[in-house]
KESEVO-582817 format. One record per residue (C-alpha): y, x, z. Coordinates in steps of 0.5 Angstrom, whole numbers, plus 500, padded with zeros to 3 digits. Layout:
<rs>
YXZ ...
</rs>
This chain:
<rs>
483025313 485031309 493029309 492028317 490035317 496038313 501034317 498036323 498044321 505043318 508040325 504046329 507051324 514049325 513048332 511055333 516058328 521054332 519057339 519064336 526064333 528061340 525066344 526072341 532076338 531081332 537086330 537092325 541097326 543103322 548109321 553111315 554118317 555125313 553131317 555138315 552143320 550151320 545152325 546160324 553161322 551168318 545166315 545161309 539157308 541151303 545145303 549144309 550137308 546131310 546124311 544119316 537116315 535112321 534105321 532102328 529095329 530091336 526085338 527082345 526075348 524072355 518069358 517062361 517066368 524070366 521077365 525080359 521083354 524088348 521093343 524098339 522101333 525107329 524109322 527116321 527119314 522114311 517115317 516111324 519116329 521113336 518107339 518103346 517097350 521095356 520090361 526088365 528083371 532083377 527089380 530094374 526096368 520099366 519102359 513104356 515110351 510110345 514116342 521119343 523118350 526123355 523123362 527122368 529129369 529130361 535125361 539129365 537136364 545138362 550132363 556136363 562133359 563135352 566132346 560132341 554137343 552142349 554149347 546151347 545145342 545146334 543153334 536154330 534160327 527158324 527151325 523150331 526149338 520154341 523160338 529159334 533155339 536157346 532156352 534150357 530148363 528141361 524135363 517133360 517128354 513126349 509120347 505115352 510115358 512110363 519110365 522106371 529105372 532101379 538096379 544100382 545099389 551101393 552106387 545109387 540108381 533111381 529113375 522115375 517117370 509118369 505121364 498121364 495128363 502131362 500129354 496136354 488136354 488143358 492140363 488137369 494133373 499128370 506129369 511126374 519126375 524123378 532122378 537120383 545118380 550116385 557114384 560112391 565106391 570109395 571115390 573113384 570117378 565121382 558122380 553126383 545127381 539130383 532130379 526134380 519135376 512137378 509139371 502142370 502147365 495149365 489150369 491151376 499153373 505149376 512149374 516145379 523144376 529141379 537140377 543138381 550136378 557133380 562130375 569128377 573124372 581123373 586121369 584124362 580130365 573130366 570136369 563138372 558143374 550143374 545148377 537148375 531152377 524152374 519155379 513157375 506160378 507165373 513169376 516172370 516165367 521162372 528161371 535159374 541156370 548154371 553150366 560147367 564143362 571140362 573134357 580132356 582125353 589127349 589119348 584113347 582116340 582124341 578128346 577135346 572139350 569146353 562147355 558153358 551155360 548161363 540162363 537167368 530169367 526172373 527179374 520180373 520178366 519183361 525188360 526186352 527179355 530179361 538179359 542173361 542168356 550166355 552160351 559157350 562152345 568148344 568141341 572135339 572127337 577123334 576115332 580111328 578104327 571104325 571111323 569117328 570125326 566130331 564137331 562143335 563150334 558154339 556161340 550164344 549171346 542174348 538168346 532167349 534173354 533179348 539183348 544183342 540177340 547174338 548168334 554163332 553155329 557149328 556142326 561137324 560129323 563123320 560117321 562109321 561103325 560096322 
</rs>
């Protein structure tokens, strides 16, 4: 009898292992990269060099009913960082972002062409994006957000995001936004898009954000223009911005780009922080075999609206693909 039990359990275990291996695909991805950056060009804060330390685990499979299921975990710097679960089918994809994803508007807050990074990126004077980096009109984000992406129909794709309570205890309502991208089949290389968010930022305080953009690629050139608006119930917190970018593919391996971004605080803002924040940057990227060298040199004037709050930054990255 005991032998029969052992045989039965062994057969069951082997069957389960076989089904699991057949149903799911598991992969591990990482990066071999070295980065040199100076987030504030004229301030030495330590060693400028760092090594990529991100490790991603992907698992995916399909149920008997044809529903695709995928889960992703990222270990970054030795700690669990981003993770999400995605369901997919002919109807599109539904992602539950446990941590680390962008909302529909957040994913397109600036999609202007550049060869490496946006002109307002890299700069960080105090290690925080709250006060040490340029202002940008962006979407919501954070943990425990649902994100739906539709199939592409006649060149149009819809993305919607929902986060209960906006991720903050002081917020009464949920956070919602949506984005539409359209690439008409009759105009090759053209993409237009629009996104809007309704964000409750406090008790009885709303911040409605929107952005619209157009990009066009022809030959080796890609150009684009984007405008954004944040309409805050506290008028001095309202903002407008516009940005543009252009890249040129010198050949299949080498691209260069220029990106500019201007953010205008509302006229009712305090006099000490009412100046236009202006960012410009040049970037380049070169790929040879499995090796890529890329970098950007950026400059921001009147950061966060403060006159003469001018900074420069740069970053260069060497990465290898296997």
